[in-house]
N, C-alpha and C positions, 0 to 999 in steps of 0.2 A: 629761439626760445629754449631755456634750460629745461631738461627733462630729468636727468639723474642728479643725485647728490654731488657727483663729480662735476657735471656741467654747471651746476649752480655755484660751485666753489665751496660748498658746505663742508665736504670731506676731502678737499684737495689743497695742496700747497703749491703756489705758483711755480717754484723752481722745478718741482717734479712734473707737474702737469705740462709744462712747456716742452719737455722731452717727448711727450706722447701726442702732441697736437699734430694735425694733418700737415701743416706747413713744415714742421720739423721733420716729419716722416719723409716728405718729399726731399728735403735738404739732405738727409742721410742717404737716400737712394741716389741722388745726383752725385754725391761724393763717391759712391761706389762706382758709378759709371765713369767718372773722371779718373779714378784709380785704375780701372780696367783699361781705359784708353792709354794711360801712361805706361802700364805694363806691356801692352802690345807694342808701343813705340820702342821700348827698351829691348824687346826681342826682335824687332824689325818687321813685325807683321802689320803695323800701321805707321804711316808717315808721321814723323815727329811734329811738323806744323799742324797736322790734323788733330793729334792728341793734345797739343797746346790749346787749340781752339776749343776743343770739347771741354777741357779742364776749365778754361776761362768762362765758358757759357753755362757750365753745369752748376749754376747757383740759382737761388730764388729771385735774384735780380733780373734774370733773363727768362727763366722757366717759372711762370707763375701758376699757382694752384688753380685759379679760375680757368685758365686755358687747358690744363691737364684734365680737369673735371668735364669740361665741354667735350674734349676728344673722347673721354671715357664714356660719356653718355651716348656717343655715336657708335663706338666700337665694342663697348662692353668688356674692356680689359684694362685694368688700372695701370699695370706696369708698361704695357705697350703704349698707353696714352702718354705716360711720362717720357718714354723713348721717342715718340713722335714729336712731342713738344720740344724736347731737347734738340732733336734733329733739325727742326724747322728754324731754330734760332742760330744754328751754326753756319758760319759763312764759308764760301767756297765749296769744296767737296768734302769738308770735314764731317758733315752729317752722315755720310754713307758709312762711316766707321763707328758710329754710335752702337753700343750693345753687341759688337761683333763676337760671335762664338759663345755668347751667354744665353742662359735661360732665365725666366722671370725670378726663380728662387735664388739664383746666384746673387741677384740684386737684393731681393727682399730679405732673405736670410742673413746676408752680410750686413745690411742696414739694421736689421733687428738686433744683431750682435752688438752693434755700436750703441744702439739705444739702451740695451740692457747693461752694457759696460758703464755708460754714463749714469744710469739709474742706480746701479750697484754702488757707485762712488758716493752718491747722495745717501743711500740706505746705510752704508757702512759708517759714514760720518754721523748720521742721526743715531744709529745704534751705539756708537762709541760715546755719544753725548749722554744717552740714557745710562750707560754703564758708569760713566764718571759721576753722574749725580747720585747713583746708588752707592758708589764708593765714598762720596762725600758724606752721605748719611751714615755709612758703616763706620767711617773714621770719627765722625763727630759724636756718634751715639754708641760707641763701643762698650761703654759701661752703663748704659741706660737699661736697667733690668726690667723685664716685662714677663708676662705670663706666656709660657709655651703651651701649645694645645695640640693634642693628638685625638683623632676621631671627634673633633669639635669639643673635647672635654679638657679641663685644666690638667696639665701633666706635670712638668717641672719648670722652674724658672729658666729663662734664657735672656738674651739681650737683643735690643733692636739692632745693635751693631752686627751681630751674627746673622740676623735675618736679612739685612741689606747686603752683607758681604756674600751671602749665598746667592742672592739674585744677581749681583754684579758678576760673579763667576759664571753663572749661566749665560748672561748676556755676552760675556767675552767668548764663550764657546760658540754662541750664535754668530759672532763676528768672524770667528775662524771658519765656521761652516760657510758663511757668505764668501769668504776668500777662496775656499776650495771650489765652491760652485762656480765662481767667476772664471776659473781656469777652463771649465767645460762649456760654459755658455757664451763666453766672449770669443767665439770662434766663427769665422765666416767660411764661405765656400765659393769656388769658381770651377764647377765641374760639368756644367751643361745639363742636357735634358734628362739623362738617366745616370749620370755620374761618370761617364767614360771620358769626358773632355774631348770627344771627337771633334766638336765644333771649334775647339781652340787649337787643334793641331798637335804636332809632336812636342811642342814646348808648353803644353797645357799646365804641367806641374810647376814649371818656372813662372808662368803667368800668374797662377794662383798664389804662389809664394810671394811674388812681387806685390800683388794687390793687398794681401793681408799685412805684409810688412809696412806698406804705405799707410794703411788704415789703423795700424797698431792692434791687430787682432791675431789670434792663433789660427792655425790652419789644420784641417782634419786630415787623417790618414786616408780615409775613404768615405764617400757618400754615394747616395743615389741622386735623385733630383733634389732632395732636401737634406739638410742637416737632420740627423735623427733626433726625435723629440724627447728622448730620455734626458738630453741635456737640459731642455726647458722644464721638464717635470722635476728634475733635480733642483732647479732654481725655485720652482713653486714650493717644493718640500721645505726648502730653506726658509722661504718667506713665511710659510705656515708655522714652522718651528719658532721663529721669532715672535710671530703673532701670539702663539700659545704661551710663550714666556710672559709676554705683556699681559695676557688675560689672567695668568696665574698671579702675577704681582698685584694687579688691580682688583682681582676678586678678594685678595687679602685686605687691600685698602678698604674696599666696600664693607667687608665683614667687620673690620676694626672700627669703622665709622658707625656701626649699628648703635642705636640709642643705648642699649643695655651694655654695650662694651665701651664705646666712646673713647678709645685710646688714640686713634689717629683719624684725621679728617682732611678732606680737600680744603684748600683755601677758598674763602667765600668773599666775593667782591662786595664793596660797600653798597652798590645799587643792585646787586644780583638778586633775582627772584627765584625762590625754590619751588613754589607751587602757585598755580593760578587761583587756588581756593583756600590753601592753608598758609597764611603769611609767615608762619613760624618755621617752615621747612627749610632745611639746608641739605639738599640731596647730593649724593656723589655722582652727579650726572656725567661728568667727564670720564670718570673711571668706568661707568656703565657704557659710555660710548666706545671706549677702547675695547671693552669686552665684546660688545656687539659686533664691531667691525673686525675683530680678530676671528670671530666665527665665520664671517664672510670670506676672509682670506683663506681660511682652511677649506671652505666649501669649494674653492676654485681649484684645488689640487686634482680632484678626480677628472674633471674635464681635460686638464692638460695631460694627465696620464693617458687618456684615451686618444689624444692627438698622436701618440706614437704608433697607433694601430692603423697605419695607412696601407692601402691596397698596392701590391706589387711595388713598383719604383716610386709611387706616390699617388695620392688623390688629394682632393681639396677640403676634406673634412676638418683638417686642422686649421685652415686659414680663417674661416669665419669665427671659429671658437677662440683662437688666439687673439683676434682683434678685440675680444671682450676680456678674456681671462688675464692676459699678461699686463695690459695697462691698469686694469682695475685692481688686481692683487698688488701691483707695485705701488700705485698711488694710495690705496687704502693703508698699506703697511707704513709707507712713509708718513702719512698723516698721523697715524696713531703713535708712531715713534716720536714725532715732534710734540704731539700732545702729551705723551708720557713724560717727557722731560719737563714740560711746563707744570704738570700736576705734581710731579715729585719734588720740584723746587719749592712749591708752595704748601707742602704738607704741614699740618699743624698737629703737634703732639700734646695731648692732655695729660700732664704729669699726675694730676690728682686721680684721674680714672685709672691710669696705669698702676699707681700705688694701691688704689682701692681693690682692683681686680686681683692683685697678688694675694690679698687677704680674704677673698670671698669664701674660700673653702675652710677658713679658720685653721689653716696649718696643714691640711691634708696633702698639699703639694710637696711637703717635705718627707713623705713616707719612705721614699727610697733612701734618703739620707739616714733616717733612723734605722732602717733595716741594715744598712752597711755598718753603722756604729755597733749594732749587735753582733755582726760578723766579726768586727774587730775585738769584741769581748769574748770571742771563742765560740759563738753560736754558729751552727751550720747555716749556709745561705738559705736553704729551703725552710729550715726551722725558723730562721729570723723572718722570712717572708710571711710565714703562717702567723707568727706572733704579732707582727705589725698589721697584717690584714685584720686580725681579730680586733685590735684596738681601733682600726679605721672604721670598721663596720659599726662598732659601738658608738663612735663619735657621730657617724652619719645618722644612726637610728635615733640618737638623743639630741641631734643638732647641737652638739657641744664642741668646745674647743679641743682640737686634736691633742695638744700638749697635755691637757687635763686627762684625756682618755688614756694617754700613755702612762702618765703618772699613777693613774688608778688601776693599771694592769699589773697584777702581782708579779708575773714573770718578768716583765720589762723593768719595773721599778727596782727589782733586785739587782739588775745589771747596769742601769743607767741612773745617774743622779738627776735631781730636778734641774740643776744647773746645766748639765749636759743636754737634757731634753730641750730646755728653753733656748740654749745656744743653737741647737740644731734647727730651730724654727725660722731662722733668718734667711730668706731666699737670696739675699744679696751676697751671701758668703758660700753659696753652693752653685757656682757657675763653671766649675772645671777649667778648661783651657779656652773658654769662649773668647776672652780678650786676646789671648795669644794667637788664636786662629784668625781673628780679624786682622791682627798685626801682620801675620804672614801674607794675607791677601793684599793688604795695602802695599807691603814691601815689594811683592811680585808685580803688582800693577804699576808701581813707579819704575821698576827696573825694566819690565818687558812690554807693558801695554801702552806706554805713553801717558800714563796718568800723572798729572802735575799737582794733585792736591796734597 
């Protein structure tokens, strides 16, 4: 019976969930045992026929989860149950060489590194997809002028192209962070009970190197019984950063869909229902879901940080925690990355509202431009600021058109003609280098990020 939203499939995508299923965990651990046997054979500490037999039987075809669970119920140790289940299916005397010189965390930490590696590949692909959809919007809407807001107030005109280019660059930085984190987290170990490799003998470092090369993982310089969990908290920080970027983007989408703003909205299905009681509602529910799950991912950072605080050469406080934290953070983030791409592709832009909102303040958003025109006429910058502020306050108090307040100001009207004032009121001609900046982002994306749009 499904208990969590992941179990039910509500917030999980099959390709990522499969990496974290129990059967797949067992498969990863068996692959580590097989690689260990092969490494022993190469240095001569295990007969090659025995290593070949272990490699052949170290699959879920022979070692089934039900049998492992049955043994674990009897002995109370999950890794030893897997070792015993593998041992009993090996023919001849091969079973006696299973798990030689290893401790449980040699297997589990190395298997975890493989799971994280495979997860990162999916996360990276999904993040790149979000980035590319953002770049598509930036390119297509590079000259779509809209209201820029600071402190929640109308500020200066900007473009949707610049807004989306900004987010695309942040997502690219997140991809680079993920790449950096993978170097530290996709690392296994084969160092024994306290990190000395005593059980592996004088060729322990060679065996470890062979195992990691076999499995396509990095190897550590030094460990105790476990890989140090700063590696895994680094990974969680990266996931939290990506989740936060998504929450930022979709908080903006939600705000822009507000009835009184109504510039951008989620796509709405033909049969979609927005409210059980208000038939007219078209709520940004998917954007809200992304924001809510982003908070969940961030909340999992602290437990993973605490997993680095193990007693002496290790204790088990990290084990139970990580069985929750790592799969949940990974699956939730992957889910919202995939959902983000879908929502971004279906965004609807209300051109009438975008145009309307540019004019809500009756021209006040062009105050900076007027101030700079006065500077060009020889007025000091601070003096120009004072003059335009005076006219702005007059327009606000009288709820009048800003251009009329400027024309009625004796000091300003002496320096600027009516034609100059009226020309300065067009927000579409006060965009600075916005289009050029978007162009630079697109050019770099095509050259270095693999963007094909």
